[in-house]
Structure formats: C-alpha cells, structure tokens
C-alpha positions in Angstrom: 0.0 0.0 0.0 1.6 3.3 -1.1 1.7 6.1 1.4 0.5 8.6 -1.3 -2.7 6.6 -1.7 -3.2 6.5 2.0 -2.8 10.3 2.3 -5.2 10.9 -0.5 -7.9 8.7 1.2 -7.4 10.5 4.5 -7.6 13.9 2.8 -10.9 12.9 1.1 -12.4 11.8 4.4 -11.4 15.0 6.2 -12.9 17.2 3.4 -16.1 15.1 3.2 -16.7 15.2 7.0 -15.9 18.9 7.2 -18.3 19.7 4.5 -21.2 17.9 6.2 -20.5 18.8 9.8 -19.7 22.5 10.3 -19.7 23.7 13.8 -23.0 25.2 15.1 -23.1 28.2 17.4 -22.6 27.2 21.0 -25.7 27.2 23.0 -25.6 29.3 26.2 -25.8 26.1 28.3 -22.2 25.4 27.4 -20.8 28.7 28.4 -17.8 28.3 30.7 -18.4 29.7 34.2 -15.9 31.2 36.7 -15.9 30.5 40.4 -14.0 32.0 43.3 -12.4 29.5 45.8 -12.5 30.7 49.4 -9.4 30.5 51.6 -10.2 29.5 55.2 -7.4 28.9 57.6 -9.1 26.2 59.7 -8.7 22.6 58.7 -11.8 20.3 58.6 -11.9 17.1 60.5 -12.3 14.3 57.9 -14.9 12.0 59.4 -17.7 12.1 56.9 -19.8 14.5 59.1 -20.0 18.1 57.8 -20.4 19.7 61.3 -17.5 22.3 61.0 -18.6 25.9 60.4 -16.1 26.4 57.5 -18.3 24.3 55.3 -20.9 27.0 55.5 -18.4 29.5 54.0 -17.2 27.1 51.3 -17.9 27.4 47.6 -21.1 25.5 46.8 -21.6 23.8 43.5 -24.8 22.0 42.6 -24.6 19.0 40.2 -27.6 19.9 38.2 -26.9 18.1 34.9 -27.3 14.4 34.0 -24.8 13.9 31.2 -25.1 10.1 30.8 -27.0 8.3 29.6 -29.4 11.3 29.2 -27.9 14.3 27.5 -27.8 17.3 29.8 -31.2 16.7 31.4 -32.0 17.8 35.0 -30.3 15.5 37.5 -32.6 13.0 39.1 -31.1 13.3 42.6 -29.8 16.3 44.4 -26.1 16.6 44.9 -24.0 19.6 46.3 -20.3 19.9 46.4 -18.4 22.2 48.9 -14.8 23.4 48.3 -12.3 25.6 50.1 -8.5 25.7 50.8 -6.3 26.6 53.7 -2.9 26.9 52.0 -1.9 23.4 52.7 -4.8 21.3 51.4 -7.9 21.5 49.2 -11.0 20.5 51.2 -13.9 19.0 49.3 -17.2 17.7 50.7 -20.3 16.2 49.0 -23.9 15.8 50.2 -25.5 13.2 47.9 -29.3 12.9 48.5 -31.1 9.8 47.4 -34.9 9.2 47.3 -34.5 5.4 47.8 -31.5 4.4 49.9 -32.5 0.8 49.7 -31.0 0.8 46.2 -27.6 2.2 47.2 -24.8 0.3 45.5 -21.8 0.6 47.9 -19.3 -1.8 49.3 -16.1 -1.6 51.4 -13.4 -1.7 48.7 -9.6 -1.6 48.4 -8.0 1.4 46.7 -9.0 2.0 43.0 -11.6 -0.8 43.1 -15.0 0.9 43.7 -15.8 2.0 40.1 -19.0 0.0 40.0 -20.4 1.6 43.2 -22.1 4.9 43.9 -19.4 7.5 44.2 -18.6 11.2 44.0 -15.5 13.1 43.0 -13.5 16.0 41.7 -11.4 16.5 38.5 -8.8 19.3 38.4 -6.8 20.7 35.5 -4.2 22.4 37.7 -2.3 24.2 34.9 -5.5 25.2 33.1 -4.0 24.1 29.8 -6.6 21.4 29.0 -3.9 18.7 28.7 -4.0 16.7 32.0 -6.2 16.4 35.1 -6.0 14.9 38.5 -9.1 12.8 39.5 -10.2 12.0 43.1 -13.2 9.8 43.7 -14.8 8.3 46.9 -17.6 5.8 47.5 -20.0 6.1 50.5 -17.8 3.9 52.7 -14.7 6.1 52.0 -13.0 3.8 49.5 -10.6 6.0 47.5 -9.9 6.1 43.8 -7.3 8.4 42.3 -6.2 8.8 38.7 -4.4 10.9 36.1 -6.3 11.8 32.9 -4.4 12.7 29.7 -6.4 14.5 27.0 -4.4 13.8 24.0 -4.4 10.0 24.6 -7.9 10.0 26.2 -6.4 7.8 28.9 -7.2 7.4 32.6 -4.2 6.1 34.6 -5.1 4.6 37.9 -1.6 3.5 38.7 -0.9 7.0 40.1 -1.4 7.0 43.9 -1.6 10.1 46.1 -1.5 10.3 49.9 -4.8 11.9 50.9 -7.7 11.4 53.3 -11.4 10.7 52.7 -14.3 9.4 54.9 -18.0 8.8 54.2 -21.1 8.4 56.2 -24.5 6.9 55.2 -27.9 7.9 56.5 -31.5 7.3 55.5 -31.6 10.3 53.2 -28.3 9.9 51.3 -24.6 9.9 52.1 -21.9 12.5 52.9 -18.3 12.5 51.8 -15.4 14.6 53.2 -12.0 14.8 51.5 -8.6 16.4 52.2 -6.2 16.6 49.3 -2.8 18.0 50.3 -1.3 20.3 47.7 1.9 18.3 48.0 0.3 15.6 45.8 -0.3 18.1 43.0 1.7 19.9 40.4 0.7 23.5 39.6 2.2 26.9 38.9 4.6 28.0 41.7 3.6 31.6 42.4 1.7 33.7 44.9 -0.6 35.1 42.2 -4.2 34.1 41.7 -4.3 30.8 39.8 -7.0 29.4 37.6 -7.7 25.7 37.5 -10.2 23.8 35.3 -12.6 21.9 37.6 -15.5 19.5 37.4 -17.4 17.7 40.2 -19.4 14.7 39.5 -21.6 11.9 41.0 -22.0 8.4 39.6 -25.5 7.0 40.5 -25.8 3.4 39.2 -29.2 1.8 39.3 -31.1 0.5 36.2 -28.8 2.8 34.3 -25.4 4.2 35.3 -26.3 7.8 35.6 -23.6 10.6 35.8 -24.4 14.0 37.3 -22.1 17.0 36.9 -21.9 20.7 37.7 -21.2 21.4 34.0 -23.0 20.1 30.9 -21.2 17.9 28.4 -21.2 18.8 24.7 -21.1 15.5 22.7 -20.1 17.4 19.6 -16.8 18.5 21.1 -14.0 15.9 20.9 -12.4 17.1 24.2 -13.2 16.7 27.9 -11.0 19.2 29.8 -12.0 22.0 27.4 -15.5 21.9 28.9 -14.4 22.3 32.6 -15.6 25.4 34.4 -12.8 27.6 36.0 -11.9 27.9 39.6 -9.9 31.0 40.6 -7.9 31.4 43.8 -5.0 29.4 45.4 -2.9 32.4 46.2 -1.8 30.8 49.4 -1.4 27.2 48.1 2.0 25.8 49.1 3.2 22.6 47.6 6.6 22.5 49.3 9.8 20.6 48.5 8.6 17.3 49.8 11.0 14.6 50.7 9.8 11.0 51.3 11.9 8.2 52.6 10.3 4.7 52.2 12.4 1.9 53.7 11.1 -1.6 52.8 11.9 -5.0 54.1 11.0 -8.2 52.3 11.4 -11.7 53.8 10.9 -14.9 51.9 11.1 -18.6 52.7 10.6 -21.1 49.9 10.9 -24.7 48.7 11.5 -25.9 45.2 11.8 -29.4 43.6 15.3 -30.4 42.5 16.3 -32.6 39.6 15.9 -35.7 41.8 12.2 -34.8 42.3 12.6 -33.8 46.0 11.3 -30.6 47.6 14.4 -28.7 48.9 14.1 -25.9 51.4 16.0 -22.8 50.3 17.7 -20.4 52.7 15.6 -17.6 54.1 15.9 -14.5 51.9 16.1 -11.1 53.6 15.9 -8.1 51.2 16.1 -4.6 52.7 15.4 -1.8 50.3 14.9 2.0 50.1 12.7 4.2 48.0 13.3 7.9 48.0 11.1 10.6 46.5 12.2 14.3 46.4 10.1 17.1 45.2 12.9 19.3 43.9 10.5 22.0 42.9 6.7 22.0 42.7 7.0 20.9 39.1 10.0 18.5 39.3 10.2 15.1 41.2 13.1 12.7 41.6 12.5 9.1 42.5 15.2 6.6 43.5 15.1 3.0 44.5 17.8 0.7 46.0 17.4 -3.1 46.1 13.7 -2.7 45.4 11.1 -5.4 46.1 9.7 -5.6 42.5 7.6 -8.7 43.2 4.1 -8.9 41.9 1.9 -8.9 45.1 -1.2 -8.8 42.8 -1.3 -12.0 40.8 -1.6 -11.6 37.0 -4.9 -12.5 35.4 -4.5 -15.9 33.9 -4.3 -16.1 30.1 -4.3 -19.1 27.7 -1.3 -19.2 25.4 -2.2 -22.3 23.3 -2.7 -21.6 19.6 -1.1 -18.2 20.0 1.9 -17.1 17.9 2.5 -13.7 19.6 3.6 -12.9 23.1 0.8 -12.2 25.7 0.6 -8.7 27.3 0.5 -8.4 31.0 -0.1 -5.0 32.8 2.5 -3.4 35.0 1.7 -3.5 38.7 5.0 -2.5 40.4 4.9 0.9 42.1 8.2 2.3 40.8 7.2 1.8 37.2 3.5 2.6 37.7 4.1 6.1 39.1 4.1 8.5 36.2 3.8 5.8 33.6 1.4 7.9 31.6 4.3 10.3 30.8 5.7 7.7 28.5 2.5 7.0 26.5 2.7 7.2 22.8 0.7 5.7 19.9 3.1 2.7 19.9 4.0 0.7 22.9 7.6 1.8 23.0 8.1 1.3 26.7 6.8 -1.9 28.3 8.4 -2.0 31.8 7.5 -5.7 32.4 10.6 -6.3 30.2 12.7 -5.0 33.2 12.6 -8.2 35.2 14.9 -7.9 38.3 16.2 -4.4 38.9 19.1 -3.8 41.4 18.5 -0.1 41.6 16.8 2.6 39.6 16.5 6.4 39.3 13.6 8.3 37.8 12.9 12.0 37.0 9.6 13.5 36.0 8.6 17.1 35.6 6.3 19.7 34.1 7.3 23.3 33.5 4.9 25.5 31.6 4.3 23.7 28.2 7.2 21.2 28.8 6.6 17.7 30.1 9.4 15.2 30.5 10.3 12.0 32.2 13.4 9.7 32.3 14.5 6.6 34.2 17.6 4.5 34.5 17.7 1.0 35.9 20.3 -1.7 36.4 18.5 -5.0 35.6 20.0 -8.3 36.7 18.2 -10.3 34.0 17.9 -9.3 30.4 14.7 -10.6 28.8 13.9 -9.8 25.2 10.8 -10.3 23.0 11.9 -10.9 19.4 9.3 -9.7 16.9 8.6 -11.5 13.6 6.2 -11.6 10.6 3.9 -14.4 11.9 4.9 -14.7 15.5 7.3 -13.5 18.2 10.0 -15.4 20.2 11.4 -14.9 23.6 15.0 -15.1 24.8 17.0 -14.3 28.0 20.6 -13.4 28.0 21.2 -14.5 31.5 23.3 -11.4 32.2 22.6 -8.0 33.7 21.9 -4.9 31.6 21.7 -1.2 31.8 18.3 0.2 30.9 17.5 3.9 30.0 14.4 5.6 28.8 13.4 9.2 28.2 10.3 11.1 27.1 9.7 14.8 26.3 6.5 16.5 25.1 5.9 20.2 24.2 2.3 21.4 24.2 1.8 24.4 21.9 -1.8 24.6 22.9 -4.6 22.2 24.0 -4.9 21.1 20.3 -1.3 20.6 19.3 1.7 18.9 20.9 4.9 17.2 19.7 7.1 14.8 21.6 10.4 12.9 21.6 11.1 9.4 23.0 14.1 7.2 23.3 15.2 3.9 24.9 18.5 2.1 25.3 19.5 -1.3 26.6 23.0 -2.6 26.9 24.4 -5.9 28.0 28.0 -6.8 26.8 27.8 -7.6 23.1 24.1 -6.8 23.0 22.5 -3.4 22.8 19.3 -1.9 21.4 18.6 1.8 20.8 15.2 3.3 19.8 14.6 7.0 19.1 11.5 8.6 17.8 9.2 11.7 17.4 5.4 11.9 17.7 2.7 14.5 17.5 -1.0 15.1 18.1 -3.3 17.7 16.4 -7.0 18.4 17.0 -8.8 20.5 14.4 -12.2 22.1 14.9 -12.9 19.9 18.0 -14.0 16.9 15.9 -10.9 15.9 13.9 -7.8 14.4 15.5 -4.5 13.4 13.9 -1.7 11.4 15.5 1.7 10.4 14.1 4.8 8.7 15.3 8.1 7.8 13.7 10.7 5.4 15.3 14.2 4.3 14.3 16.1 1.4 15.9 19.6 0.0 15.9 20.5 -3.4 17.5 23.7 -5.4 18.1 23.0 -9.1 18.6 25.1 -11.6 20.5 26.6 -14.6 18.7 24.2 -16.8 20.7 21.2 -14.8 19.4 22.5 -14.9 15.9 22.9 -18.7 16.0 19.6 -19.5 17.7 17.3 -17.2 15.9 19.2 -16.6 12.6 19.6 -12.9 13.3 22.2 -10.6 11.7 25.0 -9.2 13.8 23.5 -5.8 13.4 19.9 -4.8 12.7 18.4 -1.4 11.9 15.0 -0.3 10.8 12.1 2.1 11.2 8.5 2.1 12.1 5.8 4.7 11.9 2.0 5.1 12.3 -0.4 7.8 10.9 -3.9 8.0 12.5 -6.9 10.2 11.7 -10.2 10.1 13.6 -13.4 12.1 13.3 -15.8 12.1 16.3 -19.1 14.0 16.6 -22.3 13.3 18.6 -23.8 11.0 16.0 -20.9 9.9 13.6 -17.4 8.7 13.8 -14.8 7.7 11.2 -11.1 6.8 11.2 -8.2 5.9 8.9 -4.9 4.4 10.0 -1.6 3.5 8.3 1.4 1.8 9.9 4.7 0.4 8.6 7.2 -1.7 10.4 10.6 -2.7 8.8 11.6 -6.4 9.2 14.7 -5.4 11.2 12.9 -2.9 13.5 13.3 -3.8 17.2 12.0 -2.0 20.3 13.3 -4.4 22.9 12.2 -2.3 25.9 8.7 -2.1 24.3 5.9 -4.4 23.4 6.0 -4.5 19.6 5.7 -8.2 18.7 5.0 -8.0 14.9 7.3 -6.5 12.2 7.8 -6.8 8.5 4.4 -5.5 7.7 2.4 -2.4 6.6 -1.3 -2.0 7.1 -3.9 0.4 5.9 -7.3 0.6 7.7 -10.5 2.6 7.2 -13.8 2.5 9.1 -16.6 4.4 10.7 -20.1 4.3 12.0 -23.2 5.8 13.5 -24.2 6.4 17.1 -27.9 6.6 18.2 -29.3 7.8 21.5 -32.6 7.4 23.3 -34.1 8.6 26.5 -37.4 6.9 26.3 -36.8 3.4 24.8 -35.5 0.2 26.3 -32.0 1.0 25.0 -30.2 4.3 25.6 -27.3 4.0 23.1 -26.6 2.0 19.9 -23.4 2.1 18.0 -23.1 0.6 14.5 -19.7 0.4 12.8 -17.3 -1.4 10.7 -13.8 -1.3 9.1 -11.7 -2.7 6.3 -7.9 -3.3 6.4 -5.2 -4.8 4.3 -1.6 -5.7 5.2 1.5 -6.6 3.2 5.1 -7.5 4.2 8.1 -5.4 3.1 8.3 -7.3 -0.2 4.7 -6.6 -1.1 3.3 -10.0 -0.3 -0.3 -10.0 1.0 -0.4 -10.9 4.7 -4.0 -10.1 5.6 -7.2 -8.6 4.2 -10.1 -8.2 6.6 -13.6 -6.9 6.7 -15.4 -6.4 10.0 -18.9 -5.2 11.0 -20.2 -4.7 14.6 -23.0 -3.3 16.7 -23.0 -2.2 20.4 -26.1 -1.7 22.5 -26.5 -0.3 26.0 -29.7 -1.4 27.6 -31.6 -1.9 30.8 -30.0 -3.2 34.1 -26.7 -1.6 32.9 -26.6 -4.2 30.2 -24.1 -4.0 27.3 -23.8 -6.2 24.3 -21.3 -6.0 21.5 -21.3 -8.4 18.6 -19.8 -8.6 15.1 -18.5 -10.7 12.2 -15.0 -10.9 10.7 -14.1 -12.2 7.3 -10.5 -12.2 6.3 -7.7 -13.7 4.1 -4.7 -14.4 6.3 -1.3 -15.7 5.3 0.5 -18.3 7.4 3.5 -20.4 6.3 3.0 -19.5 2.6 -0.6 -20.5 2.6 -3.5 -18.0 2.4 -6.3 -19.1 4.6 -9.9 -17.7 4.6 -11.0 -17.2 8.2 -14.6 -16.3 9.0 -15.9 -16.0 12.6 -18.4 -14.3 14.8 -17.7 -12.8 18.2 -19.8 -11.3 21.0 -19.4 -9.7 24.4 -22.2 -9.3 27.0 -22.4 -8.1 30.5 -25.2 -7.0 32.9 -25.4 -5.6 36.4 -28.9 -6.6 37.6 -28.4 -5.7 41.3 -25.8 -3.8 43.3 -22.5 -5.7 43.5 -23.2 -8.2 40.8 -21.6 -8.2 37.3 -22.1 -11.3 35.1 -21.3 -11.8 31.5 -19.4 -13.7 28.8 -17.2 -13.2 25.8 -17.3 -15.7 22.9 -15.7 -16.3 19.5 -16.8 -19.0 17.1 -15.9 -19.8 13.5 -13.1 -20.9 11.2 -9.6 -20.0 12.5 -6.1 -21.1 11.7 -4.7 -24.0 13.7 -1.1 -22.8 13.9 0.2 -26.1 15.2 -1.0 -28.0 12.1 -1.1 -25.1 9.6 -4.7 -25.7 8.6 -8.2 -24.3 9.2 -10.1 -25.6 12.2 -13.5 -25.1 13.7 -12.7 -22.9 16.7 -14.9 -22.1 19.7 -13.9 -19.9 22.6 -16.1 -19.0 25.6 -15.1 -16.8 28.6 -17.9 -16.5 31.2 -17.3 -14.3 34.3 -18.9 -13.2 37.5 -17.9 -10.5 40.0 -20.2 -10.7 43.0 -20.2 -8.7 46.3 -22.0 -11.1 48.6 -22.1 -8.5 51.3 -20.3 -5.2 51.9 -17.1 -7.1 52.9 -17.0 -10.3 50.8 -16.3 -10.4 47.1 -16.1 -13.4 44.7 -14.5 -12.9 41.2 -14.4 -15.9 38.8 -13.4 -16.0 35.2 -13.2 -19.1 33.1 -11.8 -19.6 29.6 -12.8 -22.6 27.4 -11.1 -23.1 24.1 -11.5 -25.9 21.6 -10.3 -26.7 18.1 -11.8 -29.4 15.7 -10.5 -30.4 12.3 -10.6 -33.5 10.1 -13.7 -34.7 11.8 -12.1 -34.9 15.3 -11.1 -32.9 18.4 -7.6 -31.5 18.2 -7.5 -29.4 21.4 -9.5 -28.7 24.5 -8.3 -26.1 27.0 -9.8 -24.9 30.2 -8.5 -22.1 32.4 -10.1 -20.9 35.6 -9.1 -17.8 37.6 -11.0 -17.6 40.9 -10.5 -15.0 43.6 -12.3 -14.5 46.9 -11.6 -11.5 49.0 -12.7 -10.4 52.4 -12.3 -6.6 52.9 -12.0 -5.9 56.6 -11.9 -2.2 56.0 -10.8 0.2 53.3 -7.2 -0.5 54.5 -7.0 -4.3 54.9 -8.2 -7.4 53.2 -7.5 -11.2 53.0 -7.6 -12.7 49.5 -7.3 -16.3 48.1 -6.4 -16.7 44.4 -6.6 -20.0 42.6 -5.6 -20.4 38.9 -6.2 -23.8 37.4 -5.3 -24.9 33.8 -6.2 -28.1 32.0 -5.1 -28.7 28.4 -6.0 -31.9 26.5 -4.7 -32.6 23.0 -4.1 -35.6 20.8 -0.8 -34.1 19.9 1.7 -33.7 22.7 3.8 -31.3 20.6 0.9 -28.8 20.6 1.5 -28.2 24.3 5.1 -27.2 23.6 3.8 -24.9 20.8 1.9 -23.0 23.4 4.9 -23.1 25.8 2.9 -25.1 28.4 5.0 -27.1 30.9 2.3 -29.7 31.3 -1.3 -30.6 30.7 -2.4 -29.4 34.1 -1.3 -26.7 36.4 -2.5 -25.0 39.6 -1.2 -21.7 41.1 -2.5 -20.5 44.4 -1.9 -17.5 46.6 -3.2 -16.5 50.0 -2.5 -12.8 50.8 -3.2 -10.5 53.8 -2.8 -6.8 53.0 -2.8 -3.8 55.3 -2.2 -0.4 53.7 -2.3 2.9 55.7 -1.5 4.6 52.4 0.1 3.5 49.1 3.6 3.4 50.7 3.0 2.4 54.3 2.1 -1.2 53.8 2.2 -4.7 55.3 1.8 -7.9 53.2 1.9 -11.5 54.5 1.3 -14.3 52.1 1.7 -17.9 50.9 2.0 -19.1 47.3 2.6 -22.4 45.5 2.8 -23.8 42.0 1.8 -27.3 41.0 1.8 -29.1 37.6 1.8 -32.6 36.2 5.0 -32.2 34.1 6.7 -35.1 36.0 3.7 -37.2 36.9 1.0 -39.3 35.4 -1.7 -36.6 35.2 -1.7 -35.9 39.0 -0.6 -32.5 40.3 2.7 -32.2 42.1 3.9 -29.2 44.0 6.9 -27.7 42.2 7.4 -24.5 44.3 5.9 -23.0 47.5 6.8 -20.3 49.8 6.0 -17.7 52.5 6.7 -14.0 52.1 6.3 -10.8 54.1 6.8 -7.2 53.2 7.0 -4.2 55.4 7.1 -0.6 54.2 6.8 2.7 55.9 6.9 6.3 54.5 8.6 9.2 56.4 7.6 12.7 55.2 10.0 15.7 55.6 
C-alpha cells in the first residue's frame, strides 16, 4: 500500500466530513463559568460529618446536569459539592441525597476498586492548559480512587497514587463525603498570584442505568473533555513545598522448590532490605530513586491461555516504581513496556512539568535481560542470563490544547548486546472533531553470537516504524483511517511491539444513536476494512469487520460482530470467518455477570490448517455483602478439524476477597489450567509445561497509604509435568513485606 494513496484517502475523508458537519453556534448552556475559591485557615476534621462551620463558608456547586445516559437533562437526585482551601490542602465535601437508599450500591473496597459503586469526586486541571487532570473519587464507605487523565491519549491512569484522606457516612436520606487533598500531591504553577484551574465535580448514580451527574454540561459534539471544565480562581496561598519521602522496605521470603531428583528442597531464608526515595525538587519536578527494590508482583496476574497463539501475551505493570508517572511515556506505539525489566538492582527516575514542557526519564540496572523478538507471523522470547543497563526518556511540548509534539528514546546494553530506539510523535486536534496522530521510530540493534545462531539474526539490525492516524468524532458519527509500517529489522526491545515486516492500511466508521425513552439508551453501528503486506509486497491479511453495540436496561451492554479475512501463514493464504460477542449485565448492586465468545473458522497454527474454533469466557464478579467479594473468570477453548477434536483447553481464575476495612483485606487466588490434545507437541507450541497446572496464593494486605504497607502471604505452584496426570507441587513459599513512609 503506497503512502501517497493513504494520504489521498485520509484527505478525502477529512474534506467530506468537514463539508457535512460545520460547527454550530454554541448554546448558552455550554458557556464556561468562573468560580472563586474561598481561603479559610481552619482545617476540617475528615470524618464524613459536615459539622464544621467552615463548610458554611465554602464554595457550593450544585450538580444539576445528567450527562449520561441522558444528555444534559436535570439530575434525578440532588447533589451539592463544597470546596475551600487553607494553603496546605484542598478540602472537598459532598452531600448526595437519594430518594431510595435501599437501592444504594456501595461496598467496602480496596483502593482503586469501587468504580461499579455509587461515588462522587472532583477532577482538576491544575495548569488550566486542558492537557491533563487529577481525579479523586470516593464511595459512600470512604474507599478511595485516584487517577491521572491525559487529554491527547484519552487515557485514565489509575496506577498513580496520592496520599490523601477521605471518609464517608450513610444515613436514611443519602450519604456524605469529606476529602482532604494535600497540595503536596499536585503539580501546579509555583507563584503567589491568583491561579486558575479547570474543575469539574461529578456523581455516579448506578441503578437500572449508570447515571452521571455533573456541575457542568457535556457537549457531545466536542471531541475534548478538559476544554469543557468550568474555571476555579484562587489558590494564592497554596503551598506545595519541596517534599522529601523516605520509604524503607523489608521483604522476607522462605521457599521450597523441587530439585532434579524430584525432591522438595528448602531454600535459605531470603532477607531483602530496600529503600525508596522521592524528592520534590520543585513544585514541578520530582526525583524518585530505589535501591534493592522489592519488585515482586503482590497482585497476581490475570491468567491467560497461550495455546494456539503465535505472539507474546501482554500483562499489565503492577510494580509501584514503574507505575508512578507511567502515563508520561504513553505514545501511539507501545515503545516502553516495563515488564521487560525483570529484576532491577537499583533505579532512578525524574519526572517534571514546566509550563508547556513535560518530561520523564528513568535508568535501571537489571540483573536479568529478557527480550521479545518480533517477527512476521509470531514472536519469540530469549533471555541473555546477564545484567543490563536500561535507560528511557520522554519529552513533550504542548503548543496549545490542540497541538503537541514529543520525543522518545530507549537504550538497553548488556555486553555484546544493545538496542537503541529514538522517535518523534505528534498530536493535532482540528475544529474539535478531527484528531491526527503520528509517530516515527528508528532502531539500531547489536545481537550476541548466541542470538545470531539460535534465531538466525544478523549481527547488526536497523529499521524504522511509523504510524499515521486520523479520527473524526461527533455526537452522531465517527470515522477513522490508519496507516502503519514496520521494517523487518525494527526492534523496540524495551517495548511491546511483537510484529514487524508489515504495513497496514485501515479505514472505518459508524453511526451512534441515543434514546431517553426506549428500552435502549445507546446504539453504535460500525465497521472497518484493512489490508496488510510484508516489506516485499506479499499479502499478509485482508479483513472486513462489522459490529453493533447496545447499552440497555440493568446496565446491560452487548457488542457483537462478524469478521471475514484472508490471512497468510507459512506461505498458505487461509480464509477465516468467525463471529464474536461480548455481553455483561449488572442486575443488582454488587453483581456483574457476562461472557465473551468467539466461534468460526480459525487457523490451527500447530498443524497449519483451518479448524473449527470455539472460545467462551464467562465471568462473574459478586459482592456477597459489603465485605466479601467473589470474582471468577473461566476460559474454554477448543479446536476441531478432520472430523475430530484437536484441542480442549480450560483455564479458571478464581479470587475470593474479604475486605475488613478500606485499609485491609484477605484474598485467596486460585488459577487452574487443564489442556487436552491428541498431539503432545501442541503443548510445547503454546509453551505449556504440562497438561495441568494450579497456582494458588493467600495474601493478607494492610495499607495505611500506598507506601506504608504490610503484606503477608503464601503461594505455591503445581503441575503434572513429571507425573501421570496428577498434580505435584513444584514450588511453594511464604513471604512478608513491610514498608513505611517518612515525610519531611
């Protein structure tokens, strides 16, 4: 596919959509309002009871608009927010009235876990540049949720954790929330002048529909969120301070593992002291350091089946050092995937924001060097067994809310191996409905002799990759067109780019319908077409897809579609045709049930032929009471061909958690896998160690805040790799982690 043709198609789409969708005059309902924030010296006692006199002097904001699912209609319940500051903290309170408290959906939850509940919160654009916002939400029991929102990527990042206080109280007429957000958690202009922040307060009221109430209306014809926030003026006395945090950590582990003779051997007790340091050099610049960190995954990964998959599976990052500020490194390609950093010895990280400049960088010494090697039809994995130096940097300049440009770079070095990636990217929004994104990357790699011999790699590799994206969004219509190109020798070894030697052009769009008086409240109908070739022009894939999404009663959602495509594998062009569907419903508070399924003709990669494929993933997430939660997900996958069953795979991920309070819980995790195949080699194709496996973990967690923590747990791993189908324990161990934060 020639780039000139792609640009011509995109230009045609832009001109067509512009001609049929000129901006109408803004209705007065959308006019931006300005508020004055009171400064009151007295602090409020955060207990969920608004009995302090300063709340009577606070700024009062009524949440009068329902913006979802209805469109800027009067809110069905009364909600009032109260705001003031005292120089050290922003104080926020909510009174949320409810005409039927028997329908309240609220449970005692761990941090960042109460998004299905009733909750209230505040969003703040502290630089008033319509680029990023802090978000703080609280449910009626005081369970906290904090996030960072990035406008250009339309991404909410809940890995960011602040140290703040919130409490709630419930009564027969509604619930009350009090919050204290220290300014030390926020970045904003460092001056004694009057400052202007963008602000929005909201309430989520989930019943038959998940209704959202706000203090400001939401214009669905504007393809931006922060540009619609009202303005809050004040903060002359706000002091962020040069905060210093010292966070010593001690991890203790005792484990057993099976040796070559098949015996469980007790390993020596492992004591691992560590130290994390965070220094607010200026209100806009933060330095983080970590020495001998505990980078274990306390939260178990969600189980995924790897059978009949040719590309590496993606697992999210859950380690605090890499989570903090991770959105700074976001681009339109996954250039930085920190799960590739396996066992760091120490690390240093700098993040900052100064006027229109945003930047971040980190350096880590990794004791293990794991590498994902991308390919045309699949990816491979290798480990050098040696330590490496890892560096990454990101810079972005925001010209205005509609235009930014950025730079990104990564470097890994381990003896005879190194990989360097540099790139530039940009974002442009035109007339509030049209967005353009572009990124260009270049890589240079030196491979070890062992890598050259095992994978047939050249001693040196270099290549480029780029993506061009256009999207149109209005209230009723959407359209998009994308083009990407990856050289066969392009490598981003610190990222998650698993497929190279291909270019792809895609085009699609659809229609959105809304209703306030029918059984459904939103329907989206869309489709797309794409075509891919390798670097020599050989057809890799040509695909046509259509889909429909419906939001209905009881917070139900269904999405279904059909895919028909020609797909090349091992020099054979296969015709795949399959249907897929996703469904979920929330009939009562605390219960989410649903399934995902895929059925049709798919390639059996082990035998290089078409097979009848069926995949089903039912799930349930159920709060049995305000403390006890059950979360179960099962994956069933089968392949049939030549009149017989080739593969049956079952994977169950079950978690039961008892939440004692918003600070502490006890959780049991069980992950069971059972794979049956007439061909034993197929198991090795999916990189399974055996036909059956069971992972279990019992964890007690107590968190005063995100950095003052106590964990105590037990875990084991069993499989049937060395037995006749019975499970045998391969590893087991006890672990404990203590962490405490000192503020200066």
